[in-house]
N, C-alpha and C positions, 0 to 999 in steps of 0.2 A: 504494500500500500504506500503510495507516495504522500508527500507532505500535504499537497493540496487536497487530496481526498480525505486525509486525516482531519484537516482543519474543517472541511465541509461537514463531515460526520459529527465532529465534536460540537460545532456550532449548531447544527440541526438538532442533535439530541438534547443539548442543554436547553435550547429555547422551546423545543416542542413539548417536553414534559415539564416545562416550567412556564414562564410568562412570555407568551408571544406578543399579545397586544391587548389593549382594552379600548373599547369603542363607547364613547358617550354620545348618544344621539342628541343632536341640537334641536331645540324646539323654541318657539317664541312664547312670550308671556301669555298670549291669548290661549295657547294650547294647554297651559297648566291650570287645572281647576283649583278654585280657592281652597277646597278641603284637602288637597294633596299636600303631603309634607315630605321633604327630603331630609334624610338624616345621615350623619357620618360619625365615625369614631375611629380613633387610632390608638396604637399600643406599641411599646418598645420593650424588648426583653434582652437582657445581657446573656450572650452565649459564649463569652470568653472561657476557654478551658480552665478548669480548676486543678487538674493534675498534669504535672510536667515530668519529663519531656513529653511533647505531643508531636505526632507525625504531621508533616506538611506535604501536600501533593502539588500539582500545578506546573511542575517542571518535568523533564524527562526522567530524572532520578529522584529518589526519595530524600527528603530533608527532615530535620527535627528542630523544634523550637523549645527554648527553655525560659523565655520571658515574653512580655507583652509590650508592644510599642503603642498600639491603638487598640482599644477594646472592641470586641466584635458584638454585633447585635442582630436580632431579628426584629424587623419593623413591619407592622401590619396596618392596613387601612380598610375599614368596613364602610360600605355605601349601601343605602336603602332608599328606594323611591316609593315605598309603601306596598309594592307588590313583588319587586325583585330585590333580593339582598345578596351581596357578594363581598368577598374579602380578597384583597391583593396583599401578598406578603413577600418581602425582600429579605434575603438571608446573606449575611457576610461570610460567604464561603465560596470556594471555586466551583464545585459541582456537587449536586445532591442526587442520590439514587432515587429512582421512581418508588421503590419499596419504602424508603425512609419518608418521603413526602406523603405517600398514601397512608402510612401509619400515623403520621402527625395529623393529617386531615381527619382520619377516623376518630382520633382522640378528641379533636376539637368539635366534631359533629355530634358526638355523644353529649357534650356539655351545652352546646349552643342550639342544637337542632337544625343547624344549617347543613344543607346537602353538600357532599364533598365536591360535586361538580359545579359548585358556586364558589370554590376556593382556588385561587391562583397562587402558586409558590414559585419563586425564582431565586437564583443565586446571583449575587453581584459579580462573581467571577474574580474576586481578589485572588491573586497568586500568593498571598502571604497569610492565608487562613489555615486553620486546622483541617486535617483530612477527614471529611465525612464520607468519602467514596474513593475506592481504589482508582488509580489513573496512571497509565503507562507504567513506569517503573516504581510507582508508589503504592503502598497498601493503604487501605482504610484504617484509621485509628478507631478500633471498635469501641473503646471506652468513650471516645468523644461522640461517635455516632449515636450511642445509647443516650448520652447526655443531651444531644441536640434535639432529637425528635420531640420530646415533651415540651421543650421550650418554644419550638415553632408552634405547637398546639396552643401553648400559653399565650403567645402573641395574638393568634387568631381569636382566641376566646376573649382576650382583653379588648381587642378592637370592637367586637360585637357588644361587649358589656358597656363600652364607653359611647355607644351610639347616642347622638343628641341632635336636635333640630339644627340644620346647617344650610349653608348656601354653597354652591359649587361653581367653579369656573375653570377654564382651560385655555391654553395658548401654546404657541410654538414659534420656532425660528430655525432657519437653516444656518447652523454654525459650522463654517468651513475652516475655522482656525484651529480647532482642537482635535481633529481626527483625520487620519490619512491612511492610505493603503500601505501595509507593510510588506506585501508580497509583490515581487517584481519579476518580469519576464527577462530571462537571461539571453545574451547573444548565442547564436548556434555554436560558436567556437568557445563558449565559456560555460558549457553545461557542467553540473555538479554530479557527484556519484550518490546514488540513493542508498538507503540502509541495506539493500540486498546486493550491493556491489556493482550495480549497473550504472553506467554514465548516461543518464537520461533525464536529469532534473532540469527542466526548462523554466520552471517557476519556483522561486524560493523566497523566504521571508528575510527581512533585515539585510539588504544588499550593501548598506553603507550609503552615506550622503554623496550624491552626485557621482555614483559609481559608473565607471566607463564600461563595466561588464554587463550592463542591463540596457534594455531598450524602452521600457515603460512599465507602468503598474499593471497588474494582472486583472483589474476589474474596477468597478465604480466604488464610490464612497457614499455612505448614507449619512448626510449631515444633519438630519432632523433632530432637534432638541425639543422634546415635547414636555409640557407641564400640566398637571392636574392639581388643583388646589381646592381645599374646603375651608370654610371659616364659620364661626358661630354667627348667629343672627345679628349680634351686635358688632360684627366685623373683626373679631379676634381670630387670628390664624390657628387652625386646628391641625392641619396636615398638608404636606406638599409631596407629590410624587413626580419626579422627573425621570426621563428616559433618554439615553444617549448611546450611540454606537461607538464606544471606545473600549478596547479590550481590557486594559488596566494600565496604571501608570508605572508602578514599581515601588515597593516599599519594604522596609525591614520586616523581619518576623517577630511576633505575629502582628498583623495589621489588617484593617479593613480597606487599606489603600485609599485612593482618592474618593471612593464612594462614601466612606465614613467621614472624611474631612469635609467633603461637600456638605454633608448634613449639618455639621457644626457651623460652617461658614454661611450657609443660607439662613440658618436660624439667627445668626448674628446680624445679617443684612436686614432681616425682618423684625429685629428687636424683640425676639422671643427666645425662650430657653427650652431646650428639650428636657423632658422630665420623665424619668423611669419610674414606673409604678404608680403614676398619677395620670389624670386625664389632661395631660399637657400636650404641647406641640410635638409632632413627629414628622421629620423630613425623611425622604427616601430617594435614592438614586438607583434606578434599575438598569440592567444591561440590555442594550439593543442588539442590532444585527452586526456584531462586531468581530466575526471570525477572522477577518484579515485586516482589521483596522487597529492602528495604534496612534500615539501622539506624535511620532517622528515623521517629519516631511522629508523623505529621502530625495525628492526632486530639487531641493534647495540646499544651500550651504548649511553645515552643521551649526546649530545654535546652542546656547548654554542650556544645560539640563536644570530647569527651575525647581524641580522637586514636586512631589505629589501634593503637598499642602498648597503651594503657590498655584499649581494647576487647578486644584479644587476651588481656590478663591476666585480664579478667573471664571470657572464654570458657574459658581454662585452668582457672580456679577451678571453673566449672561441670563441666568434664570431670573434674577431679581428684575432685570429689564422686562422680561416677558410678564412677570407677575404684575408689574406696574400698569400693564395694558389689559389685564384680564377683566372681563365683564362677568360678574357673578349672577347666578340664577337661583331663585327660590326653590325651583323644582325642575328636574329633567328626568326623562325615562331612562332606565338602565336595561341593557340587554346583555346576556352572556350565553355562549354556546360552547360545548365541549364535544369533541369527536376523538375516536381512536384511529390511528393510522398504522397499518401493518406494512412493514418495509423489509426488503431483502438487503443484507449486507453484501458488500463486494467480497466474495469468498476467494481464498487462494486456490490456484490450480494445484495439480498433484506435484509438479516439480517444486513449486514454492513451499508446499506443505512438507515435502521431504526435507528440504533445506531447513525449514523451521524446526522440525523435530530433532534433527541432528544438532542444530545450534543450541536449542533449549537444554539438551543433555550436557552441554559443556559448562553450564552454570547451575546445575542442580544443587540445591541446598543454600543458595544465596539469591539476592535480588539481581535482576538484570542491570548492567551498568552502561554498556555501549548502545548505540543506536541499533546495531544489528541484533543484539540480544533482546532489546525491547520489542523490536518489530517482529522477531521470530515468535515471541510470546503472544503478541497481538494477532499474528496470523493463525495460531492455533485456536485462540478465542473465537475468531471469526469462523473458523471451520466448525467448531463445536456448537456455535450458536449462529446459524446463518440468517435467522430472521429476528425481528424485534417488533414490539408494539409501542408506539409513542402516543402521548396525549397532546392533542392540539386544542388550545383554548383561545377564545377571543371574547 
């Protein structure tokens, strides 16, 4: 499997059984009956590990963390138009398994009565969080996964519990300054060698700034920065959900990366304080269609790495500008749909499978370390599980 396919599958899987999109149907004031009430509630739960060291995934090989730079949270927003109630939840982790999400939803459903198909759960995709799911050369931290599931449920339950009369508004802007394609097409005479030993890599990520070895980016960029916000009837901010297609910035272990720092910065811009365990303001930055997107603009000369906090401040400034133009509504209708999608994986042929089995035997008893070892293991996984079922939610 080449890098481009891997990126496509990773991006598709992460977003399909998590948060694809949310559609708020616009209506005018004449459409909203006087007796209809819109309600919203938000909740934030600390999911920072309590036992160290903890495993960290999100890179090709496994890492461990022994301390915390930025605390990790699960943030949830409940919306209710009087007939449809739904909850959107964003978790500070790289990837979450379908089983873990379903377990958390079932726990929350028992307490709230809310159907699990009215719950959307996504990962921020921080590369500096605890490992809630095995990934490439990394294992799941089983203790942390057991710790995480009930806390996701707790956030959902808290958001429903905190429902109150609210007003809702939304807006967006195309932000071309903070996300770029990281995967570039290489010149025919500058192909790279793939993990299977074949010189056929025509597209590869992180080519370097103004690299002479590439001819252009491999695809388009999604610049959409969208914002959904709810406030109390007297105008007090209750919660804000932003969505942007930027993979991650890069932060020390453990950290929520720019996603968490954005929440702090947008709260400061709005002159409110995030409050854990109370009915206070909750900010959320969710992950968009970011499989090949990063903050580096490789078409231009290299610029100074400003760091994830400064980047988050810039993003908060962009969102604050959108918020200043939002028109709030006393009531809007909500709609949500969920479908399952059965897909085939791209399975290895017999020659590839034979290579994979031989390679796996060379590192029995330890984790894979090289790209060849990691991809040999992945090839066997694809052979043993040729199909998958994803959840698609809107």
